N, C-alpha and C positions, 0 to 999 in steps of 0.2 A: 504494500500500500504506500501511498504518498501523494504529494501534490502533483499537478500536471507537469510533464516534461522534466522529471528528475532522473529518468533513466531506467524505469521499471522494465519496460519491454526489452531494452538493450541488454539488461542484466539477465533476464530469463532466456533470451535468444542465445546469449553467450554460454551460459551454463549448460543448456540443453544441447547446444551445438547445431541447431537448425533454426530456420526462420519460423518462429511460432507466432509472434505478433509483429505488426508493421511498425516501422520506426521512421519518424520525421523530426525535423527541428521544431515543428510547431506544437503548441500545447493542445491537449484534448485529442490527440491522435487515436488513442485507445478508447473505444466506445463500449465494448463488451468485455465480460470476464472471460479470459482465454487461458486454458490449461496448457502448461508446458511440463512434459514428463521426463525426468532424469533418472536413469537406472545405472547402477554400478554395483561393485561387490558388496558394499555395505547395505544396499537395499535400494529402495525407490522413493524419490521425493517428487511430489506433484505440486508445481507452483501455479498459483492462481494470479495471473497478471490482470490487475484490476484497473478500471478507469481512474484517472487522476482526480483527487479531491479539489474542487474548485467552486466558485460561486455560480450556481446555475441560473440561467435566464430563460430557458425554454423547458417544455415538458421533457424533451429528449435529455437535456443536461441534468434535470432533476432525477430522471430515471437512472442516468449513468452514476451519479453520486450515491443514489439509493442502492444500486447493485454492488457498488464498491463496499459500502458498509455491511450489506447483507452477506457478503462473501466471508466475513469474519466468522459467521456462525458455522460451526462444524469443522473448522480447521484445527490443526495441531499446534500451529505457531503463526505469529504475524511477523513478517519482515518489513519493517518500516524504512523506506528509502528517503533520505534527505539529501539536498543539494548543498555541497560544501560552500558554494559561492553565493547562495541566496539566503536572505534573512528569514528568521522565524516569523511567520505571519498568521493571520486568522485561521487559515486552513490547517496549520499545524496545531494551533490551540484547540480547534474543534476535534481533530483526530486524537489529540492527547486526552481530551475529556472522555471520548468514546472508549479509549483503551484503558483508562485509569482503573476502572473497577472490574476489568475483564480478567478471569482466571487463566486466559490463554497466554502462554509464554510469548514474550516480545523480544525481538532482536532489532537493534538500530544499525543501519548501514549508511554511512556518510559517503555519498557518491561524488564523482568528479573531482577527486583530490588532485588529479593531474593538472587541473586548470588553475589551481591555487599556486601562484608563483612563489610566494614566501610561505614555506611550510609552517613557520612559526605562527602565521595567522590562523592556522587550524586549531591551535591549542585553546584559545578562549572558547571556541565553539564546542570542542570536545569536553572541556571542563564544565560548560553550561549544561550540556546534555547529560553528563555524568551526575551533575547535581540534581537535575530534574528526574532522572531515572537511575537511581543509585544501584539497583540490583539487575539492571538490564545490560546484556552484552552489547558492546559498542565496537563497530568495525569500520574503519576508513577503507574505502575501496575506489576502484575505477572500473565501471561496467564494460569499458572497451578493452581492458587488459585482462586476459585469461589467467595471469599469474596470481590474481587476487582470489580466484574462485575457490581454490583449495582451502584457504583459511576460513572463508565464509561457510563452506560446506561442513567444515570441522565443528562449527558452532551449531549448524542447523540439524545435522543428522541425529545427535543425541536427544533432540527434542521430539523426534518422531517415534510413534509406538511400534512395537513389534507386531508383525502380522504378514499375511500374504500380500503380494503386489496387487495394486488396484488395476493395473494395465499390463498388457504384454510388454516384455522388455525391449522389443524393437519398435514400440510406438513412442513418438515424441510429442504428440498432441492428439486430443480427441475432437479437434475442430473439424466440422464437416467440410468437404471439398467445395460445396456451394458457398459457404461462409468465407472460406479462404479466398475464393475467387473475388468476392465482393471486397474483401479487405485489401487485396493486392491492387485492385483498380483504385480504391480509395487512397491508398498510399501514394500512387502516382499523382493523383489530384492534389494531395497535400504538398507534394514536392514541387509541383509545377505552377500552382496557383498562388497568388499573393493576397495579402490583406485578409478580409473576412470571407472571401469567396469559398475557400475549401471547407470552412466550418458550416457553410450553408448548403453543402452538397451531401447527398446520400446515395448509396448504391444498392439497387435491387437486382437480384439474379432472376431473370424471367425465362431463361432457357438454359438447361443443363442436360445435354444429350450425351449419354455414355457412348464410348466407341462401339461401333458395330463389330460383329464377330469377324476376326481376321484383320481388323484395322485398329490403329492406335490414335485416331483423331477424336478429340473431345471438343464438342461444340458448346460454346458458352455465349449467352446474350445477356447484357447488363444494361439496365436503365440508370442513368445518372440523374438524380433529381436536384433541381435548383429551385429557389423560392421566387425569383423575379425574372421577368422576361429579359431584363438588361444583363443578367448574369449568363444567359445562354450563349451569346456571341463571344463573351470573354472565355468561356470554357472551350468552345469549339475552335476559336482562333481563326486567323485569316486563312481562307482556303481550307479550313479544317485541320490546319497543321497541329494545333495543340492537342485536339482530341486524338488525332492519329498517333502522335508521340506517346500519349498516355496509353493507348491501346497496344502499341508496338512493345513498349517496355513491360507492360503488365503481362502480355502474352509470353514474352521471353521468360519472365520470372515464373509464371505458372508452369511452363514446360519444364523448367529446371526443377521445380518443387514436385510436380506430379509425375514426372518421368514419361510423358507422352506428348504427342503433337497436340496443339490447341488452336482452334479457330475461335477468335474472340470478336464479337460485335458489340459496339457501344452506341447507345442512343441517349440524347439529352432531352429531358422532359421538365417542363415548368409545373411545379406543384406548390402553389402558394401556402406558406405556413406548414409545410410538411412536418416540421419538427414538433408541431403540436398535435399532429394527426395520430390518434391511438392505433388505427388500423395499419398505417404505414410503419409506425414504430414497432408494432407487434411482429410484422413481417420481417423486420430487421433484427428481431430479438432484443429490442430496446424498450419493451413495455411489460 
């Protein structure tokens, strides 16, 4: 758990060793709770990559924050990710209150320590956190550097109960391929769009045709939703260049992940206030 854009998905992807959740520099990239499954000799750890805690302004965003908090129920430990370069704000206070009375073990990971030029500047933050959470393990880390993973896993594995694996050892996520396709397309939208446009977009998979016998071609059709007519030409781009670039890169990523040829079609549709539409949100798994 943690605020938006602190590196939760990057950390999970790195530990699991596969692309479980999409990653962009923009906040609120993760919208659903996504499981990343890590299996080794000691056992199996299932990470729930949750939407970032933020101040919600739409029904969709309120649902995202609600799902993040609801994910605490039934887990064996909470890994709270903090950004070493960002101050403690209201989102952290809210999360601290939620976790204060919880019997669930808590681990604090201070991420992006590589971006702090003067390492001495980390000491006041670490001392403050140690004062706030005196009995909680505190681990400085860099989600982009795999050398930090071993130390974090040394802290997490003892918190897990003994039992049979929840998933087969060769599985790294329980995410459906349809959902994965929508997320990969949305990742490209976030990477290529500026300002508020990506946050106003949503992706619905309207066609998902499994390969026919003897062929390895997967056909996927996605509708990209925008809220205003003026956003449509921005997303499509001059001569369709932007939309084509989104589709080309998303198709290449999907072929790499799914291990088969992919035919991907994208359509842009205007759906005013779709982020308040319960039916659309439910179809996206956000209601």
